[in-house]
TIPA-255778 format. One record per atom (N, C-alpha, C): residue number from 1; x, y, z. Coordinates in nm, 4 decimals. Example, Ala and Ser with C-alpha at 12.3 -4.5 7.8 and 13.67 -1.06 7.14 Angstrom:
<drenmars>
num 1, xx 1.3190, yy -0.5690, zz 0.7800 $
num 1, xx 1.2300, yy -0.4500, zz 0.7800 $
num 1, xx 1.3200, yy -0.3300, zz 0.7800 $
num 2, xx 1.2850, yy -0.2250, zz 0.7080 $
num 2, xx 1.3670, yy -0.1060, zz 0.7140 $
num 2, xx 1.2900, yy 0.0030, zz 0.7870 $
</drenmars>
This chain:
<drenmars>
num 1, xx 0.0778, yy 2.0709, zz -1.0247 $
num 1, xx 0.0790, yy 1.9046, zz -1.0562 $
num 1, xx -0.0912, yy 1.8545, zz -1.0404 $
num 2, xx -0.1115, yy 1.8350, zz -0.9125 $
num 2, xx -0.2962, yy 1.8131, zz -0.9293 $
num 2, xx -0.3439, yy 1.8264, zz -1.0220 $
num 3, xx -0.3695, yy 1.9458, zz -0.9997 $
num 3, xx -0.4686, yy 2.0527, zz -1.0675 $
num 3, xx -0.4011, yy 1.9951, zz -1.2265 $
num 4, xx -0.2999, yy 2.0151, zz -1.2628 $
num 4, xx -0.3066, yy 2.0118, zz -1.4167 $
num 4, xx -0.3304, yy 1.8677, zz -1.3944 $
num 5, xx -0.3250, yy 1.7876, zz -1.3310 $
num 5, xx -0.3890, yy 1.5922, zz -1.3811 $
num 5, xx -0.5538, yy 1.6047, zz -1.3917 $
num 6, xx -0.6171, yy 1.6876, zz -1.2615 $
num 6, xx -0.7170, yy 1.6745, zz -1.3116 $
num 6, xx -0.8215, yy 1.7479, zz -1.4338 $
num 7, xx -0.7117, yy 1.8888, zz -1.4730 $
num 7, xx -0.7377, yy 1.9587, zz -1.6196 $
num 7, xx -0.7767, yy 1.8783, zz -1.6868 $
num 8, xx -0.6899, yy 1.7710, zz -1.7248 $
num 8, xx -0.6278, yy 1.7060, zz -1.8091 $
num 8, xx -0.7288, yy 1.5985, zz -1.8767 $
num 9, xx -0.7671, yy 1.5830, zz -1.7921 $
num 9, xx -0.9591, yy 1.4856, zz -1.7648 $
num 9, xx -1.0792, yy 1.5232, zz -1.8297 $
num 10, xx -1.1565, yy 1.4833, zz -1.8357 $
num 10, xx -1.2981, yy 1.4895, zz -1.8323 $
num 10, xx -1.3783, yy 1.4835, zz -1.7544 $
num 11, xx -1.4959, yy 1.5042, zz -1.7279 $
num 11, xx -1.5892, yy 1.4522, zz -1.5654 $
num 11, xx -1.5939, yy 1.4046, zz -1.5667 $
num 12, xx -1.6214, yy 1.3010, zz -1.7135 $
num 12, xx -1.6747, yy 1.1632, zz -1.6830 $
num 12, xx -1.5118, yy 0.9897, zz -1.6521 $
num 13, xx -1.3936, yy 1.1155, zz -1.7124 $
num 13, xx -1.2952, yy 1.0310, zz -1.6651 $
num 13, xx -1.2749, yy 1.0401, zz -1.5111 $
num 14, xx -1.2528, yy 1.1481, zz -1.4867 $
num 14, xx -1.2962, yy 1.2223, zz -1.3523 $
num 14, xx -1.4192, yy 1.1103, zz -1.2700 $
num 15, xx -1.4564, yy 1.1140, zz -1.2679 $
num 15, xx -1.6066, yy 1.0371, zz -1.2021 $
num 15, xx -1.5571, yy 0.8985, zz -1.1742 $
num 16, xx -1.5242, yy 0.8539, zz -1.3484 $
num 16, xx -1.4384, yy 0.6922, zz -1.3280 $
num 16, xx -1.3524, yy 0.6857, zz -1.2483 $
num 17, xx -1.2120, yy 0.7763, zz -1.2668 $
num 17, xx -1.1206, yy 0.7561, zz -1.1386 $
num 17, xx -1.1952, yy 0.7320, zz -1.0209 $
num 18, xx -1.2551, yy 0.8674, zz -0.9913 $
num 18, xx -1.3074, yy 0.8511, zz -0.8188 $
num 18, xx -1.3888, yy 0.7056, zz -0.7757 $
num 19, xx -1.4555, yy 0.6399, zz -0.8895 $
num 19, xx -1.5017, yy 0.4922, zz -0.8263 $
num 19, xx -1.4197, yy 0.4119, zz -0.8348 $
num 20, xx -1.3258, yy 0.4569, zz -0.9509 $
num 20, xx -1.1686, yy 0.3329, zz -0.9036 $
num 20, xx -1.0555, yy 0.3501, zz -0.7757 $
num 21, xx -1.0851, yy 0.4825, zz -0.7181 $
num 21, xx -1.0353, yy 0.4687, zz -0.6223 $
num 21, xx -1.1416, yy 0.4018, zz -0.4974 $
num 22, xx -1.2845, yy 0.4204, zz -0.4873 $
num 22, xx -1.3311, yy 0.3989, zz -0.4259 $
num 22, xx -1.3189, yy 0.2483, zz -0.4003 $
num 23, xx -1.3598, yy 0.1879, zz -0.4725 $
num 23, xx -1.4077, yy 0.0439, zz -0.5310 $
num 23, xx -1.2768, yy -0.0200, zz -0.5147 $
num 24, xx -1.2601, yy -0.0798, zz -0.6733 $
num 24, xx -1.0936, yy -0.1352, zz -0.7196 $
num 24, xx -1.0091, yy -0.1012, zz -0.6569 $
num 25, xx -0.9228, yy -0.0203, zz -0.6319 $
num 25, xx -0.8113, yy 0.0664, zz -0.5761 $
num 25, xx -0.8379, yy -0.0076, zz -0.3857 $
num 26, xx -0.9293, yy 0.0213, zz -0.2975 $
num 26, xx -0.9715, yy -0.0491, zz -0.2248 $
num 26, xx -0.9662, yy -0.1871, zz -0.1706 $
num 27, xx -0.9768, yy -0.2765, zz -0.2920 $
num 27, xx -0.9898, yy -0.3949, zz -0.3117 $
num 27, xx -0.8602, yy -0.4524, zz -0.2852 $
num 28, xx -0.8317, yy -0.4211, zz -0.4198 $
num 28, xx -0.6493, yy -0.4365, zz -0.4300 $
num 28, xx -0.5624, yy -0.3960, zz -0.3067 $
num 29, xx -0.6061, yy -0.3194, zz -0.2675 $
num 29, xx -0.5095, yy -0.3120, zz -0.1075 $
num 29, xx -0.5882, yy -0.4075, zz -0.0435 $
num 30, xx -0.6557, yy -0.4622, zz 0.0067 $
num 30, xx -0.7314, yy -0.5609, zz 0.1319 $
num 30, xx -0.6360, yy -0.7210, zz 0.0473 $
num 31, xx -0.6512, yy -0.6951, zz -0.0731 $
num 31, xx -0.5987, yy -0.8501, zz -0.1629 $
num 31, xx -0.4107, yy -0.8157, zz -0.1530 $
num 32, xx -0.3643, yy -0.7710, zz -0.1945 $
num 32, xx -0.2227, yy -0.7343, zz -0.1608 $
num 32, xx -0.1620, yy -0.7794, zz 0.0178 $
num 33, xx -0.2640, yy -0.7022, zz 0.0713 $
num 33, xx -0.2449, yy -0.6804, zz 0.2004 $
num 33, xx -0.2544, yy -0.8573, zz 0.2608 $
num 34, xx -0.3282, yy -0.9256, zz 0.2188 $
num 34, xx -0.3625, yy -1.0328, zz 0.2721 $
num 34, xx -0.2526, yy -1.1468, zz 0.2008 $
num 35, xx -0.1777, yy -1.0784, zz 0.0701 $
num 35, xx -0.1222, yy -1.2110, zz -0.0065 $
num 35, xx 0.0480, yy -1.1805, zz 0.1435 $
num 36, xx 0.0698, yy -1.0405, zz 0.1714 $
num 36, xx 0.1545, yy -1.0036, zz 0.2509 $
num 36, xx 0.1608, yy -1.0712, zz 0.3850 $
num 37, xx 0.0433, yy -1.0643, zz 0.3746 $
num 37, xx 0.0165, yy -1.1310, zz 0.5402 $
num 37, xx 0.0300, yy -1.2592, zz 0.5926 $
num 38, xx -0.0164, yy -1.3485, zz 0.4161 $
num 38, xx 0.0157, yy -1.4724, zz 0.4195 $
num 38, xx 0.1283, yy -1.5304, zz 0.4412 $
num 39, xx 0.2351, yy -1.4839, zz 0.3367 $
num 39, xx 0.4221, yy -1.4817, zz 0.3194 $
num 39, xx 0.4255, yy -1.4840, zz 0.4671 $
num 40, xx 0.3763, yy -1.3229, zz 0.5805 $
num 40, xx 0.4901, yy -1.3271, zz 0.6948 $
num 40, xx 0.3834, yy -1.4747, zz 0.7738 $
num 41, xx 0.2611, yy -1.4768, zz 0.7875 $
num 41, xx 0.2097, yy -1.5565, zz 0.8842 $
num 41, xx 0.3291, yy -1.7143, zz 0.8349 $
num 42, xx 0.3597, yy -1.7939, zz 0.7173 $
num 42, xx 0.4219, yy -1.8767, zz 0.6617 $
num 42, xx 0.5812, yy -1.8996, zz 0.6816 $
num 43, xx 0.6254, yy -1.7388, zz 0.6732 $
num 43, xx 0.7516, yy -1.7540, zz 0.7194 $
num 43, xx 0.7740, yy -1.7072, zz 0.8799 $
num 44, xx 0.7244, yy -1.6779, zz 0.9443 $
num 44, xx 0.7256, yy -1.6036, zz 1.0974 $
num 44, xx 0.6369, yy -1.6167, zz 1.1661 $
num 45, xx 0.5434, yy -1.7583, zz 1.1595 $
num 45, xx 0.4760, yy -1.7954, zz 1.2912 $
num 45, xx 0.4237, yy -1.7921, zz 1.4117 $
num 46, xx 0.6060, yy -1.7621, zz 1.4402 $
num 46, xx 0.5741, yy -1.7040, zz 1.6037 $
num 46, xx 0.5964, yy -1.5424, zz 1.6067 $
num 47, xx 0.5711, yy -1.5595, zz 1.4894 $
num 47, xx 0.6314, yy -1.3440, zz 1.5415 $
num 47, xx 0.5072, yy -1.3235, zz 1.4174 $
num 48, xx 0.3897, yy -1.2524, zz 1.4596 $
num 48, xx 0.2640, yy -1.2557, zz 1.3988 $
num 48, xx 0.2701, yy -1.0460, zz 1.4265 $
num 49, xx 0.3717, yy -1.0368, zz 1.4945 $
num 49, xx 0.3451, yy -0.8730, zz 1.5368 $
num 49, xx 0.3902, yy -0.8221, zz 1.3955 $
num 50, xx 0.4991, yy -0.9071, zz 1.3106 $
num 50, xx 0.5190, yy -0.7654, zz 1.2115 $
num 50, xx 0.3795, yy -0.7704, zz 1.0819 $
num 51, xx 0.2686, yy -0.8638, zz 1.1392 $
num 51, xx 0.1982, yy -0.8175, zz 1.0895 $
num 51, xx 0.0921, yy -0.7084, zz 1.0720 $
num 52, xx 0.1887, yy -0.6265, zz 1.1390 $
num 52, xx 0.1074, yy -0.4519, zz 1.1506 $
num 52, xx 0.1716, yy -0.3770, zz 1.1276 $
num 53, xx 0.2657, yy -0.3691, zz 0.9600 $
num 53, xx 0.3344, yy -0.3931, zz 0.8724 $
num 53, xx 0.2568, yy -0.3020, zz 0.7959 $
num 54, xx 0.2147, yy -0.4382, zz 0.7170 $
num 54, xx 0.1104, yy -0.4475, zz 0.5709 $
num 54, xx 0.0027, yy -0.3722, zz 0.6191 $
num 55, xx -0.0613, yy -0.4375, zz 0.7582 $
num 55, xx -0.2378, yy -0.3686, zz 0.7862 $
num 55, xx -0.1896, yy -0.2344, zz 0.7961 $
num 56, xx -0.0599, yy -0.1452, zz 0.8441 $
num 56, xx -0.0399, yy -0.0021, zz 0.8134 $
num 56, xx -0.0705, yy 0.0395, zz 0.7034 $
num 57, xx -0.0346, yy -0.0708, zz 0.6064 $
num 57, xx 0.0371, yy -0.0230, zz 0.5114 $
num 57, xx -0.0999, yy -0.0500, zz 0.3871 $
num 58, xx -0.1692, yy -0.0600, zz 0.4451 $
num 58, xx -0.3286, yy -0.1086, zz 0.3431 $
num 58, xx -0.3941, yy -0.0397, zz 0.3746 $
num 59, xx -0.4134, yy 0.0520, zz 0.5707 $
num 59, xx -0.4305, yy 0.1757, zz 0.5498 $
num 59, xx -0.4242, yy 0.2789, zz 0.5296 $
num 60, xx -0.2507, yy 0.3000, zz 0.5449 $
num 60, xx -0.2188, yy 0.4180, zz 0.4620 $
num 60, xx -0.3144, yy 0.4127, zz 0.3013 $
num 61, xx -0.2590, yy 0.3063, zz 0.2281 $
num 61, xx -0.3312, yy 0.3361, zz 0.1193 $
num 61, xx -0.4645, yy 0.3519, zz 0.0541 $
num 62, xx -0.5773, yy 0.3616, zz 0.2116 $
num 62, xx -0.7273, yy 0.3773, zz 0.1881 $
num 62, xx -0.6936, yy 0.5216, zz 0.2359 $
num 63, xx -0.6571, yy 0.5727, zz 0.3116 $
num 63, xx -0.6138, yy 0.6886, zz 0.4095 $
num 63, xx -0.5980, yy 0.8125, zz 0.1955 $
num 64, xx -0.5010, yy 0.7212, zz 0.1434 $
num 64, xx -0.4672, yy 0.8161, zz 0.0424 $
num 64, xx -0.5074, yy 0.8060, zz -0.1057 $
num 65, xx -0.6359, yy 0.7324, zz -0.0840 $
num 65, xx -0.7242, yy 0.7470, zz -0.1701 $
num 65, xx -0.8436, yy 0.8553, zz -0.1324 $
num 66, xx -0.8730, yy 0.8597, zz 0.0369 $
num 66, xx -0.9783, yy 0.9103, zz 0.0615 $
num 66, xx -0.9547, yy 1.0446, zz 0.0432 $
num 67, xx -0.7977, yy 1.0840, zz 0.1061 $
num 67, xx -0.7182, yy 1.2026, zz -0.0041 $
num 67, xx -0.7640, yy 1.2245, zz -0.1715 $
num 68, xx -0.6861, yy 1.1822, zz -0.1819 $
num 68, xx -0.7213, yy 1.2015, zz -0.3244 $
num 68, xx -0.8831, yy 1.2105, zz -0.3856 $
num 69, xx -0.9705, yy 1.1451, zz -0.2729 $
num 69, xx -1.0909, yy 1.1684, zz -0.2931 $
num 69, xx -1.1649, yy 1.2810, zz -0.2813 $
num 70, xx -1.0949, yy 1.3819, zz -0.1730 $
num 70, xx -1.1355, yy 1.5189, zz -0.1016 $
num 70, xx -1.0685, yy 1.5820, zz -0.2494 $
num 71, xx -1.0035, yy 1.5598, zz -0.2580 $
num 71, xx -0.9132, yy 1.6824, zz -0.3841 $
num 71, xx -0.9960, yy 1.6504, zz -0.5138 $
num 72, xx -1.0395, yy 1.5532, zz -0.5743 $
num 72, xx -1.1432, yy 1.5676, zz -0.6792 $
num 72, xx -1.2437, yy 1.6055, zz -0.6551 $
num 73, xx -1.3152, yy 1.5770, zz -0.5391 $
num 73, xx -1.4500, yy 1.7017, zz -0.5248 $
num 73, xx -1.4553, yy 1.7986, zz -0.4848 $
num 74, xx -1.3233, yy 1.8449, zz -0.4114 $
num 74, xx -1.3138, yy 1.9642, zz -0.4368 $
num 74, xx -1.2759, yy 2.0594, zz -0.5592 $
num 75, xx -1.2128, yy 1.9498, zz -0.6579 $
num 75, xx -1.1815, yy 2.0263, zz -0.7779 $
num 75, xx -1.3429, yy 2.0080, zz -0.9009 $
num 76, xx -1.3976, yy 1.9193, zz -0.8650 $
num 76, xx -1.4765, yy 1.9512, zz -0.9665 $
num 76, xx -1.6248, yy 2.0109, zz -0.8854 $
num 77, xx -1.6192, yy 2.0942, zz -0.7409 $
num 77, xx -1.7166, yy 2.1683, zz -0.6895 $
num 77, xx -1.6569, yy 2.3113, zz -0.7398 $
num 78, xx -1.5555, yy 2.3454, zz -0.8443 $
num 78, xx -1.5247, yy 2.4579, zz -0.9114 $
num 78, xx -1.4063, yy 2.5218, zz -0.7861 $
num 79, xx -1.3712, yy 2.4792, zz -0.6651 $
num 79, xx -1.2870, yy 2.5580, zz -0.5451 $
num 79, xx -1.1530, yy 2.4817, zz -0.5908 $
num 80, xx -1.0559, yy 2.6137, zz -0.5538 $
num 80, xx -0.9172, yy 2.5661, zz -0.5311 $
num 80, xx -0.8788, yy 2.4676, zz -0.4628 $
num 81, xx -0.7870, yy 2.3742, zz -0.4995 $
num 81, xx -0.7280, yy 2.2504, zz -0.4297 $
num 81, xx -0.6328, yy 2.2732, zz -0.3206 $
num 82, xx -0.6748, yy 2.2472, zz -0.1962 $
num 82, xx -0.5675, yy 2.2809, zz -0.1017 $
num 82, xx -0.4357, yy 2.2348, zz -0.1057 $
num 83, xx -0.3411, yy 2.3268, zz -0.0640 $
num 83, xx -0.1999, yy 2.3104, zz -0.0223 $
num 83, xx -0.2288, yy 2.2498, zz 0.0297 $
num 84, xx -0.2403, yy 2.2278, zz 0.1488 $
num 84, xx -0.2532, yy 2.1336, zz 0.2603 $
num 84, xx -0.2846, yy 2.0420, zz 0.2030 $
num 85, xx -0.3838, yy 1.9503, zz 0.1838 $
num 85, xx -0.4441, yy 1.8530, zz 0.1306 $
num 85, xx -0.3778, yy 1.7514, zz 0.0598 $
num 86, xx -0.2791, yy 1.8807, zz -0.0492 $
num 86, xx -0.1932, yy 1.7973, zz -0.1345 $
num 86, xx -0.0872, yy 1.7199, zz -0.0947 $
num 87, xx -0.0333, yy 1.8139, zz 0.0335 $
num 87, xx 0.0648, yy 1.7650, zz 0.1427 $
num 87, xx 0.0460, yy 1.6395, zz 0.2026 $
num 88, xx -0.1002, yy 1.6569, zz 0.2703 $
num 88, xx -0.1350, yy 1.5395, zz 0.3342 $
num 88, xx -0.1442, yy 1.4174, zz 0.2681 $
num 89, xx -0.2377, yy 1.4510, zz 0.1633 $
num 89, xx -0.1750, yy 1.3169, zz 0.0332 $
num 89, xx -0.0372, yy 1.2692, zz -0.0275 $
num 90, xx 0.0310, yy 1.3886, zz -0.0164 $
num 90, xx 0.2041, yy 1.3113, zz -0.0551 $
num 90, xx 0.2260, yy 1.2752, zz 0.0647 $
num 91, xx 0.2535, yy 1.2803, zz 0.1794 $
num 91, xx 0.2833, yy 1.2290, zz 0.3033 $
num 91, xx 0.2446, yy 1.0831, zz 0.3380 $
num 92, xx 0.1461, yy 1.0974, zz 0.3376 $
num 92, xx 0.0251, yy 0.9321, zz 0.3185 $
num 92, xx 0.0986, yy 0.8570, zz 0.2304 $
num 93, xx 0.1533, yy 0.9285, zz 0.1002 $
num 93, xx 0.2049, yy 0.8162, zz -0.0604 $
num 93, xx 0.2975, yy 0.8017, zz 0.0224 $
num 94, xx 0.3993, yy 0.8708, zz 0.0593 $
num 94, xx 0.5887, yy 0.8233, zz 0.1209 $
num 94, xx 0.5484, yy 0.7780, zz 0.2342 $
num 95, xx 0.4735, yy 0.7351, zz 0.3297 $
num 95, xx 0.4290, yy 0.6987, zz 0.4809 $
num 95, xx 0.4145, yy 0.5205, zz 0.3900 $
num 96, xx 0.3037, yy 0.5253, zz 0.2716 $
num 96, xx 0.2724, yy 0.3657, zz 0.2465 $
num 96, xx 0.3766, yy 0.3092, zz 0.1575 $
num 97, xx 0.5170, yy 0.4173, zz 0.1392 $
num 97, xx 0.5695, yy 0.3207, zz 0.0272 $
num 97, xx 0.7079, yy 0.2999, zz 0.1461 $
num 98, xx 0.7169, yy 0.3161, zz 0.2460 $
num 98, xx 0.7899, yy 0.3035, zz 0.3203 $
num 98, xx 0.7641, yy 0.1937, zz 0.3783 $
num 99, xx 0.6169, yy 0.1672, zz 0.4756 $
num 99, xx 0.5669, yy 0.0454, zz 0.4359 $
num 99, xx 0.6187, yy -0.0398, zz 0.3761 $
num 100, xx 0.5681, yy 0.0191, zz 0.2570 $
num 100, xx 0.5726, yy -0.1251, zz 0.1549 $
num 100, xx 0.6722, yy -0.1806, zz 0.1708 $
num 101, xx 0.7700, yy -0.0848, zz 0.1509 $
num 101, xx 0.8800, yy -0.1183, zz 0.1334 $
num 101, xx 0.9831, yy -0.2403, zz 0.2707 $
num 102, xx 0.9372, yy -0.2076, zz 0.3827 $
num 102, xx 0.9683, yy -0.2253, zz 0.5029 $
num 102, xx 0.9061, yy -0.3939, zz 0.5066 $
num 103, xx 0.7727, yy -0.4095, zz 0.5129 $
num 103, xx 0.6876, yy -0.5032, zz 0.4014 $
num 103, xx 0.8133, yy -0.5710, zz 0.3231 $
num 104, xx 0.8801, yy -0.5697, zz 0.2250 $
num 104, xx 0.9421, yy -0.6725, zz 0.1211 $
num 104, xx 1.0453, yy -0.6751, zz 0.2052 $
num 105, xx 1.0878, yy -0.6301, zz 0.2669 $
num 105, xx 1.2391, yy -0.6239, zz 0.3229 $
num 105, xx 1.2470, yy -0.7605, zz 0.4399 $
num 106, xx 1.1208, yy -0.7596, zz 0.5072 $
num 106, xx 1.0465, yy -0.8933, zz 0.5939 $
num 106, xx 1.0500, yy -0.9776, zz 0.5562 $
num 107, xx 0.9780, yy -0.9952, zz 0.3969 $
num 107, xx 0.9613, yy -1.1131, zz 0.3737 $
num 107, xx 1.0652, yy -1.1438, zz 0.2543 $
num 108, xx 1.1663, yy -1.0975, zz 0.3003 $
num 108, xx 1.3127, yy -1.0993, zz 0.1978 $
num 108, xx 1.4118, yy -1.1733, zz 0.3467 $
num 109, xx 1.3801, yy -1.0846, zz 0.4324 $
num 109, xx 1.5061, yy -1.1543, zz 0.4671 $
num 109, xx 1.3917, yy -1.2718, zz 0.5908 $
num 110, xx 1.2483, yy -1.3024, zz 0.5669 $
num 110, xx 1.2060, yy -1.4151, zz 0.6261 $
num 110, xx 1.2216, yy -1.5623, zz 0.5518 $
num 111, xx 1.2219, yy -1.5250, zz 0.4227 $
num 111, xx 1.2909, yy -1.6087, zz 0.2730 $
num 111, xx 1.4713, yy -1.6545, zz 0.3570 $
num 112, xx 1.4840, yy -1.5879, zz 0.3098 $
num 112, xx 1.6560, yy -1.5912, zz 0.3379 $
num 112, xx 1.6765, yy -1.7064, zz 0.4408 $
num 113, xx 1.6155, yy -1.6640, zz 0.5882 $
num 113, xx 1.6613, yy -1.7475, zz 0.6792 $
num 113, xx 1.6110, yy -1.8877, zz 0.6730 $
num 114, xx 1.4400, yy -1.9155, zz 0.5878 $
num 114, xx 1.3941, yy -2.0202, zz 0.5967 $
num 114, xx 1.4540, yy -2.1388, zz 0.5090 $
num 115, xx 1.5499, yy -2.0416, zz 0.3752 $
num 115, xx 1.6760, yy -2.0826, zz 0.3020 $
num 115, xx 1.7522, yy -2.1286, zz 0.3798 $
num 116, xx 1.7973, yy -2.0804, zz 0.5310 $
num 116, xx 1.9250, yy -2.1051, zz 0.5619 $
num 116, xx 1.9096, yy -2.2344, zz 0.6168 $
num 117, xx 1.7657, yy -2.2300, zz 0.6995 $
num 117, xx 1.7721, yy -2.3398, zz 0.7891 $
num 117, xx 1.7901, yy -2.4972, zz 0.7197 $
num 118, xx 1.7237, yy -2.4609, zz 0.6071 $
num 118, xx 1.6474, yy -2.5382, zz 0.5205 $
num 118, xx 1.7588, yy -2.6225, zz 0.4592 $
num 119, xx 1.8845, yy -2.5332, zz 0.3647 $
num 119, xx 1.9891, yy -2.5505, zz 0.3332 $
num 119, xx 2.1003, yy -2.6378, zz 0.4556 $
num 120, xx 2.0934, yy -2.5759, zz 0.6169 $
num 120, xx 2.1389, yy -2.6086, zz 0.7255 $
num 120, xx 2.1225, yy -2.7717, zz 0.8138 $
num 121, xx 1.9713, yy -2.8061, zz 0.7851 $
num 121, xx 1.9073, yy -2.9175, zz 0.7575 $
num 121, xx 1.9482, yy -3.0425, zz 0.6063 $
num 122, xx 1.9938, yy -2.9568, zz 0.5579 $
num 122, xx 2.0246, yy -3.1249, zz 0.4023 $
num 122, xx 2.1176, yy -3.0945, zz 0.4268 $
num 123, xx 2.2000, yy -3.0144, zz 0.4627 $
num 123, xx 2.3836, yy -3.0352, zz 0.4686 $
num 123, xx 2.3898, yy -3.1905, zz 0.6091 $
num 124, xx 2.2760, yy -3.1253, zz 0.6936 $
num 124, xx 2.3414, yy -3.2282, zz 0.8669 $
num 124, xx 2.2466, yy -3.3081, zz 0.7879 $
num 125, xx 2.1560, yy -3.3750, zz 0.7016 $
num 125, xx 2.1471, yy -3.5068, zz 0.6638 $
num 125, xx 2.2111, yy -3.5984, zz 0.6010 $
num 126, xx 2.3093, yy -3.5031, zz 0.5199 $
num 126, xx 2.4124, yy -3.5258, zz 0.3950 $
num 126, xx 2.5219, yy -3.5798, zz 0.4739 $
num 127, xx 2.5928, yy -3.5638, zz 0.5767 $
num 127, xx 2.6913, yy -3.5661, zz 0.6247 $
num 127, xx 2.6742, yy -3.6896, zz 0.7378 $
</drenmars>
């Protein structure tokens, strides 16, 4: 599957993809991590240890990019892509999505708790 992905693109497209992974995708991971961290700090101001989840997600994203770049360099050097490298990349990708799901869950729980506190205070003011 990875081999087919690379074979269906020109060398120029592959070099562009490599630059995208090294620059833009790395910046995007940093930006979304900062956004998630901001939400978590706002919703859980005393529980900053939750920040480890999106930070690990960003690191996993960067590790996945690095693995993809290694596969791309291997392909461009006319060498076969190692199944082990593909498996490692796939495992990192799965780990990244698990961390993303946990991040979304933490933020959702924080929103629910915040709404519950707000509505409880709002009801007490009305009484």
